[in-house]
C-alpha positions in Angstrom: 9.1 -22.1 34.3 6.4 -22.5 31.7 6.9 -21.1 28.2 4.4 -18.3 28.9 5.8 -17.2 32.2 7.1 -13.7 31.9 10.9 -13.5 32.4 12.2 -11.0 34.9 13.6 -7.8 33.5 17.1 -7.2 34.9 18.1 -3.7 36.1 21.0 -3.6 33.7 19.7 -5.2 30.5 15.9 -5.0 30.6 14.0 -7.3 28.3 12.5 -7.1 24.8 9.5 -8.9 23.4 9.2 -8.9 19.6 5.5 -9.2 19.1 3.4 -9.9 16.0 0.2 -7.8 16.1 -1.5 -9.7 13.3 -3.0 -8.2 10.0 -5.4 -5.8 11.6 -8.3 -7.4 13.5 -7.6 -6.8 17.2 -9.2 -10.1 18.0 -6.3 -12.0 16.3 -3.8 -11.0 19.0 -2.6 -14.1 20.9 -3.1 -14.6 24.6 0.7 -14.4 25.0 0.7 -11.1 23.2 -1.9 -9.6 25.5 0.0 -10.8 28.5 3.2 -9.2 27.2 1.5 -5.9 26.4 -0.1 -5.8 29.9 3.4 -6.0 31.5 5.3 -3.6 29.1 7.0 -0.5 30.4 7.7 0.7 26.8 5.9 -0.1 23.6 7.5 0.5 20.3 4.8 -0.1 17.7 4.4 0.3 14.0 1.9 3.1 13.1 -0.7 0.8 11.6 -0.9 -1.5 14.7 -1.0 1.2 17.4 -4.8 1.0 17.8 -4.6 -2.8 17.9 -2.0 -3.1 20.7 -2.5 0.1 22.8 -5.9 -1.1 24.2 -4.1 -4.0 26.0 -1.4 -1.8 27.5 -1.5 -0.9 31.2 -4.2 1.5 32.2 -3.3 5.1 32.9 0.1 5.0 31.2 1.5 7.9 29.2 1.6 7.8 25.4 4.6 9.4 23.7 5.5 9.4 20.0 8.9 9.4 18.6 8.7 12.9 17.3 8.6 14.1 21.0 12.1 12.9 21.5 13.6 10.0 23.5 13.6 12.0 26.7 9.9 11.6 26.9 10.0 7.8 27.2 9.6 8.0 31.0 8.0 10.4 33.4 10.9 12.2 35.1 11.0 12.2 38.8 8.2 9.6 39.2 10.6 6.8 40.3 8.5 4.3 38.4 8.7 3.3 34.7 5.9 4.7 32.5 4.7 3.1 29.3 5.6 5.0 26.2 3.7 4.2 23.0 6.3 4.9 20.3 5.1 5.3 16.7 7.6 3.5 14.5 6.3 5.3 11.4 7.6 8.6 12.8 11.1 9.8 12.5 13.5 11.7 14.8 16.4 13.8 13.6 15.8 12.6 10.0 16.7 9.0 10.8 14.9 6.2 8.9 11.9 5.0 11.0 13.2 1.5 11.5 16.6 2.6 12.8 14.9 5.1 15.1 12.7 2.3 16.4 15.7 0.1 17.0 17.5 2.9 18.8 14.5 3.4 21.1 14.2 -0.3 21.8 17.9 -0.6 22.8 17.9 2.6 24.9 14.8 1.5 26.8 16.1 -2.0 27.3 19.5 -0.8 28.6 17.7 1.3 31.2 16.2 -1.9 32.6 12.7 -1.6 31.3 10.5 -4.2 29.8 10.1 -3.4 26.1 7.5 -4.7 23.6 8.4 -4.2 19.9 5.1 -4.7 18.0 5.0 -5.2 14.2 2.1 -5.9 11.9 1.7 -9.6 11.0 4.4 -11.9 12.3 7.9 -10.9 13.4 9.4 -13.7 11.4 8.2 -12.1 8.2 9.1 -8.6 9.1 11.9 -7.1 7.1 13.7 -5.5 10.0 12.8 -7.5 13.1 15.6 -9.9 12.6 18.2 -7.1 12.5 16.8 -5.7 15.8 17.0 -9.2 17.4 20.6 -9.5 16.3 21.3 -6.1 17.8 19.8 -7.2 21.1 21.9 -10.4 21.0 25.1 -8.5 20.3 24.3 -6.1 23.3 23.5 -9.0 25.6 19.9 -7.9 26.0 17.5 -10.9 26.6 14.6 -11.1 24.2 11.8 -13.3 23.1 9.5 -13.6 20.1 5.7 -13.8 20.2 4.5 -15.0 16.8 1.4 -13.3 15.3 -1.0 -14.1 12.5 0.8 -13.3 9.2 -1.2 -11.1 6.8 -0.4 -13.6 4.0 -2.3 -16.3 5.9 -4.9 -14.3 7.9 -6.2 -12.1 5.1 -7.1 -15.0 2.7 -8.9 -16.8 5.6 -11.0 -13.6 6.2 -11.6 -13.3 2.4 -13.0 -16.9 2.2 -10.1 -18.2 0.2 -8.6 -21.5 1.7 -4.9 -21.9 0.7 -4.9 -25.7 0.8 -7.5 -28.5 0.5 -7.5 -32.3 0.5 -5.5 -32.4 -2.7 -2.6 -30.7 -0.8 -1.3 -28.5 -3.5 1.8 -26.4 -2.8 1.5 -22.9 -1.4 4.0 -20.2 -2.4 4.4 -16.8 -0.7 5.8 -13.9 -2.8 6.5 -10.3 -1.8 6.2 -8.5 -5.1 8.3 -5.6 -3.9 11.4 -7.7 -3.5 10.7 -10.8 -5.7 13.5 -11.6 -8.2 13.1 -12.8 -11.8 14.0 -16.3 -10.6 11.2 -16.2 -8.0 8.6 -15.2 -10.6 9.8 -18.0 -12.9 9.6 -20.6 -10.1 6.0 -19.7 -9.1 5.0 -19.3 -12.7 6.1 -22.8 -13.4 4.2 -24.2 -10.4 0.5 -25.1 -10.4 0.1 -24.5 -6.7 -1.5 -21.6 -4.9 0.5 -18.3 -4.9 -0.1 -15.7 -2.2 1.3 -12.3 -3.4 1.9 -9.4 -1.0 1.8 -6.2 -3.1 0.1 -2.9 -3.4 -3.2 -2.0 -5.1 -1.7 -0.2 -8.0 0.9 -3.0 -8.5 -1.6 -5.9 -8.7 -1.8 -5.7 -12.5 2.0 -5.8 -12.8 2.2 -8.8 -10.5 -0.4 -10.6 -12.5 1.6 -9.8 -15.7 4.7 -11.3 -14.1 2.9 -14.6 -13.4 1.4 -14.8 -16.9 4.8 -14.1 -18.4 6.3 -16.8 -16.2 3.8 -19.4 -17.5 0.6 -19.1 -15.6 -2.5 -19.2 -17.7 -4.4 -15.8 -18.0 -7.7 -17.5 -17.0 -6.2 -18.6 -13.6 -8.6 -17.3 -10.8 -7.3 -14.5 -8.6 -8.7 -12.6 -5.6 -7.4 -9.3 -4.3 -8.1 -8.1 -0.8 -7.5 -4.7 0.7 -7.7 -3.8 4.4 -7.9 -7.5 5.2 -9.4 -8.7 8.5 -10.8 -5.2 9.3 -14.3 -3.9 8.7 -12.9 -1.9 5.7 -12.0 -5.2 4.0 -12.9 -5.4 0.3 -12.2 -8.3 -2.0 -12.4 -8.5 -5.8 -12.5 -11.8 -7.7 -11.2 -12.0 -11.3 -8.4 -13.8 -13.3 -4.8 -13.0 -13.9 -5.8 -11.6 -17.3 -8.8 -9.5 -16.1 -7.8 -8.2 -12.7 -6.5 -4.9 -14.0 -9.8 -4.2 -15.9 -11.9 -5.4 -12.9 -10.2 -2.9 -10.6 -10.7 -0.2 -13.2 -14.4 -1.0 -13.7 -14.9 -1.0 -9.9 -13.4 2.5 -9.9 -10.8 1.7 -7.3 -8.0 2.4 -9.7 -6.6 4.8 -10.6 -6.6 6.2 -7.0 -4.4 8.4 -4.8 -4.5 5.5 -2.4 -3.1 3.0 -4.9 -0.1 2.4 -2.6 -2.3 0.6 0.0 -1.1 -3.0 0.7 -3.1 -5.9 -0.6 -3.0 -9.7 -0.4 -3.6 -11.4 -3.8 -4.3 -15.2 -4.0 -3.8 -16.9 -7.3 -5.0 -20.4 -8.0 -8.2 -22.5 -8.3 -9.1 -22.2 -4.7 -9.7 -18.5 -5.2 -12.4 -19.1 -7.9 -15.5 -16.9 -7.6 -17.9 -19.8 -7.1 -16.0 -21.2 -4.1 -15.5 -17.8 -2.5 -19.3 -17.0 -2.6 -19.8 -20.0 -0.4 -16.8 -19.4 2.0 -16.9 -15.6 2.3 -17.9 -15.6 6.0 -16.5 -12.2 7.0 -17.7 -9.8 4.3 -21.1 -11.4 4.4 -21.8 -10.5 8.0 -25.2 -8.8 8.3 -23.9 -5.3 9.1 -20.5 -5.6 7.4 -18.9 -2.2 7.1 -21.9 -0.3 8.4 -21.1 2.8 10.3 -23.5 2.7 13.2 -24.1 5.7 15.5 -24.5 4.8 19.2 -25.9 7.8 21.0 -25.5 6.9 24.7 -23.3 7.6 27.6 -19.9 6.0 27.0 -20.2 3.5 29.8 -23.5 2.3 28.4 -22.3 2.2 24.8 -19.4 -0.3 25.4 -21.2 -3.6 25.5 -23.6 -2.5 22.7 -20.6 -1.5 20.5 -19.0 -4.9 21.1 -22.2 -6.6 19.9 -22.3 -4.4 16.8 -18.7 -5.3 15.9 -19.7 -9.0 16.1 -22.1 -8.3 13.2 -19.4 -6.6 11.2 -20.4 -3.0 12.0 -18.2 0.0 12.8 -19.8 1.5 15.9 -19.3 5.2 16.5 -20.1 6.3 20.1 -21.5 9.8 20.5 -22.4 10.7 24.1 -25.7 12.5 24.1 -26.2 12.5 27.9 -23.7 13.4 30.5 -24.1 12.1 34.1 -23.3 14.5 37.0 -23.6 14.2 40.8 -26.8 15.6 42.3 -26.8 19.3 43.2 -27.5 18.5 46.9 -25.7 15.2 47.9 -27.0 15.1 51.5 -30.1 13.1 50.6 -28.0 10.4 48.9 -25.6 10.4 51.8 -28.4 9.8 54.3 -29.8 7.0 52.2 -26.5 5.1 51.9 -26.0 5.4 55.6 -29.5 4.0 56.0 -28.5 0.9 54.0 -25.8 0.1 56.6 -28.1 0.8 59.6 -31.0 -1.4 58.4 -33.4 1.2 57.3 -34.4 -0.6 54.1 -35.9 -4.0 53.1 -35.3 -3.4 49.4 -33.1 -1.3 47.1 -34.2 -0.9 43.5 -31.8 0.0 40.7 -33.4 1.4 37.5 -30.2 1.9 35.5 -26.5 1.2 35.2 -25.8 4.8 36.2 -27.7 4.3 39.5 -25.5 1.3 40.3 -22.4 3.5 39.4 -23.6 6.3 41.7 -24.2 4.1 44.7 -20.9 2.2 44.1 -19.0 5.5 44.1 -20.7 6.6 47.3 -19.8 3.3 48.9 -16.2 3.7 47.9 -16.2 7.2 49.3 -17.2 5.8 52.7 -14.9 2.8 52.4 -17.8 0.3 52.0 -18.1 -2.6 49.6 -20.7 -5.1 48.4 -20.9 -6.6 51.9 -23.0 -3.6 53.0 -25.9 -5.1 51.0 -26.1 -8.1 53.4 -29.7 -8.6 54.5 -31.1 -6.2 51.9 -33.1 -7.4 48.9 -31.8 -6.0 45.6 -33.9 -5.4 42.4 -32.6 -4.5 38.9 -34.8 -3.2 36.1 -33.1 -5.2 33.4 -30.2 -7.4 32.3 -27.6 -4.6 31.8 -28.3 -3.2 35.3 -28.1 -6.7 36.7 -24.7 -7.2 35.0 -23.5 -4.0 36.6 -24.5 -5.2 40.0 -22.8 -8.6 39.5 -19.6 -6.7 38.5 -20.0 -4.9 41.9 -20.3 -8.2 43.7 -24.0 -8.2 44.2 -26.4 -10.8 42.8 -29.9 -9.2 42.4 -32.8 -10.9 44.0 -35.3 -9.6 41.5 -35.1 -9.0 37.7 -38.2 -8.6 35.6 -39.2 -11.9 33.9 -41.0 -10.0 31.2 -40.6 -6.4 30.0 -37.4 -4.8 31.2 -38.8 -1.5 32.5 -40.3 0.0 35.6 -43.7 -1.5 34.7 -42.1 -4.9 34.2 -40.4 -4.7 37.5 -43.7 -3.8 39.2 -45.3 -6.9 37.6 -43.0 -9.1 39.7 -42.6 -7.0 42.8 -44.2 -8.6 45.9 -46.7 -6.6 47.9 -45.7 -5.5 51.4 -46.6 -8.2 54.0 -46.2 -7.1 57.6 -45.8 -10.7 58.7 -42.9 -11.6 56.4 -41.4 -8.2 55.8 -39.8 -6.7 59.0 -39.2 -3.4 57.3 -41.6 -1.6 54.9 -39.2 0.8 53.2 -37.5 0.8 49.7 -34.5 2.8 48.7 -34.8 4.0 45.0 -31.7 5.8 43.7 -32.5 7.2 40.3 -32.0 10.0 37.8 -33.4 13.5 38.4 -35.6 13.1 35.3 -36.9 9.6 35.9 -40.6 8.9 35.7 -42.8 8.4 38.8 -44.2 5.0 37.5 -42.1 2.9 39.9 -42.7 5.1 42.9 -46.4 5.1 42.5 -46.6 1.4 41.9 -44.5 0.5 45.0 -46.7 2.8 47.2 -49.8 1.0 45.8 -48.2 -2.3 46.8 -47.9 -1.0 50.4 -44.3 0.0 50.4 -42.8 3.3 51.7 -40.3 4.7 49.2 -37.3 6.9 49.7 -37.1 8.3 46.2 -33.6 9.7 46.0 -31.8 11.6 43.2 -28.6 9.7 42.8 -27.4 11.5 39.7 -28.4 14.2 37.2 -28.6 13.7 33.4 -27.6 16.7 31.3 -27.3 17.2 27.6 -23.7 16.4 26.5 -21.6 18.7 24.5 -21.9 18.6 20.7 -19.7 16.1 18.9 -16.9 17.3 16.5 -17.9 19.1 13.3 -16.9 16.1 11.2 -19.4 13.8 13.1 -22.2 16.4 12.9 -21.7 16.7 9.1 -21.7 12.9 8.8 -25.0 12.7 10.8 -26.8 15.3 8.7 -25.1 14.3 5.4 -25.9 10.6 5.5 -22.4 9.4 6.4 -23.8 6.9 8.9 -25.6 3.8 7.8 -27.8 3.5 11.0 -28.4 5.1 14.3 -29.6 3.3 17.4 -32.0 5.2 19.7 -32.3 3.6 23.2 -34.6 6.2 24.7 -36.7 9.2 23.9 -34.1 11.4 25.5 -31.3 10.1 23.1 -33.5 11.2 20.2 -34.1 14.6 21.6 -30.5 15.1 22.7 -28.9 13.9 19.5 -31.1 16.1 17.3 -30.4 19.0 19.7 -26.6 18.7 19.8 -25.9 17.3 16.3 -28.9 17.7 14.0 -31.4 15.3 12.4 -30.0 12.2 10.8 -30.2 12.0 6.9 -33.1 10.2 5.4 -30.9 7.4 4.0 -29.8 6.5 7.5 -31.6 3.5 9.0 -33.4 4.5 12.3 -33.6 1.8 14.9 -35.6 2.3 18.1 -35.8 0.3 21.4 -39.5 0.6 21.8 -42.8 2.3 20.8 -42.3 5.4 23.0 -38.8 6.0 21.5 -40.2 5.4 18.0 -43.0 8.0 18.6 -40.4 10.6 19.7 -38.3 9.8 16.6 -41.4 10.3 14.3 -42.2 13.5 16.1 -38.8 14.8 15.1 -39.5 13.9 11.4 -37.5 10.6 11.4 -38.7 7.4 9.6 -38.4 4.4 11.9 -37.1 1.3 10.1 -36.3 -1.1 12.9 -37.9 -1.7 16.3 -36.7 -4.1 19.0 -39.1 -6.9 19.8 -38.6 -6.1 23.5 -37.0 -3.1 25.3 -33.4 -4.4 25.4 -30.3 -2.8 23.8 -29.1 -6.2 22.8 -32.4 -7.1 21.2 -32.2 -3.8 19.4 -28.8 -4.6 18.0 -30.2 -8.1 17.0 -33.1 -6.5 15.2 -30.8 -4.2 13.2 -28.7 -7.2 12.3 -31.8 -9.0 11.1 -32.7 -5.9 9.0 -29.3 -5.8 7.5 -29.4 -9.6 6.7 -32.7 -9.3 4.9 -31.5 -6.2 3.0 -28.4 -8.1 1.9 -30.4 -11.2 0.9 -32.8 -9.1 -1.2 -29.9 -7.5 -3.1 -28.3 -10.9 -3.8 -31.6 -12.4 -4.9 -32.2 -9.5 -7.3 -28.6 -9.7 -8.7 -27.8 -6.3 -7.4 -24.5 -5.3 -5.7 -24.7 -5.4 -1.9 -24.3 -1.8 -0.7 -24.6 0.1 2.6 -27.5 2.6 3.2 -25.0 5.5 3.2 -24.0 4.6 -0.4 -27.4 5.7 -1.5 -27.0 9.3 -0.5 -26.4 11.9 -3.3 -22.8 12.0 -4.4 -21.8 8.8 -2.5 -20.8 6.9 -5.6 -18.6 9.7 -6.8 -16.8 10.0 -3.4 -16.4 6.2 -3.0 -14.6 6.0 -6.4 -11.6 7.7 -4.9 -11.0 5.1 -2.2 
């Protein structure tokens, strides 16, 4: 059996995986961690890592928190184990959270289930994981350990602070909450790098301990809060000036002074070096809150791309997709695909692919039903949706990704080479007639079928509406004229400090008609090119601030009152 092969969970003892979820970035989970999460029946997780680990749990499983009681761990009467996401930060019956989590781990394991106990960072550095492992050993419950990226190592890497170099100086790790006088004395006498785990309001005290123990007050020091996440923020100072630096930055005093931080002390954390190595916080859209007003299915890949630029995407559906009011026309067309009625089928959106696929599944059909039929896709995203369905499109526009671009490459009907002269065009109820008219002009007969209806989505929560109108978002991406109209209709007009990015001239014109200033336009009508254009805008904006010697800020920080509100975080 290979080291990564999942051991079988016995009916009497179950199995427990102690799993390190890393310091915060979901991308730092190991492959082994993802495998264990996908096979878990019960997940006992620290509160701060729930969002990191739950996305890799089995689809469709129940989520239960500890305050609902242990009886909720499984769905009664189902006969199959259900996944329970258990919040380790909650308490039950007044018990300490860690003991409650240990109790849940043992109870679930004894019932023969596969349990994952997820902690932040690495289990080997968790204060309580070893005790829970000993409890498993004493009870004869088999367990394994999946290491994770420790915060003390991962956070400095994201802050651009290497802990070692060619000179190979010592690296010492100190938890300021439990460090003894002897510990401070030893690290104070050393000239190596010291990584201190502490809290924001205790950084000054930790720096004082190091100076008292012998470190020079001018020793460089970096302090990073919310490390490896898009909320990360790093301050560079010295042991003697860090308290004043945090005060001048208006981060202290703060009600959130108890937030955990990682501080690095030593020459490798010097400001000049960090400016060159700060790869994460210097991403073009780092920390930007970007509004993505699309249907949820369409927003997913765009949001992933925005995250790669350091942004925090916020998806707000502006369009809801519903079946056609009269499905008979769509049903006849799908049957015509099978009986050889069509030479071509043209997909003009991801939603059209989805509508046809759902109708196929309803009839027990799959991608093999497209055999002998030529398939066209209006653009790269639609083509990807077809490939995911198992269909490789025969025609994708080589130029503009639109109905006009598709017509540029569409062959005219030739009675010699084309045995059938008909095209099936499944589309939205509000689609334009450009493609239909163009195909008819090329000699084709077109079955223009409403595959789905687009309706205005429900308004987003009040908090989101207030952020849109009050300048809480740094940018908004408009991917069509309808997203402009629908967003303004359901949520209001974005604040004038918000960067407006549009996919093309028609969308930009609609935005201007609604009183919006267009700052960014995609060089071609593609959602990915739109995201790239916004990233280029952010990069130029950042470079201009650095060249002028100004602090790098987000657009939302320019709104009235933003500086005052930011000082409390």
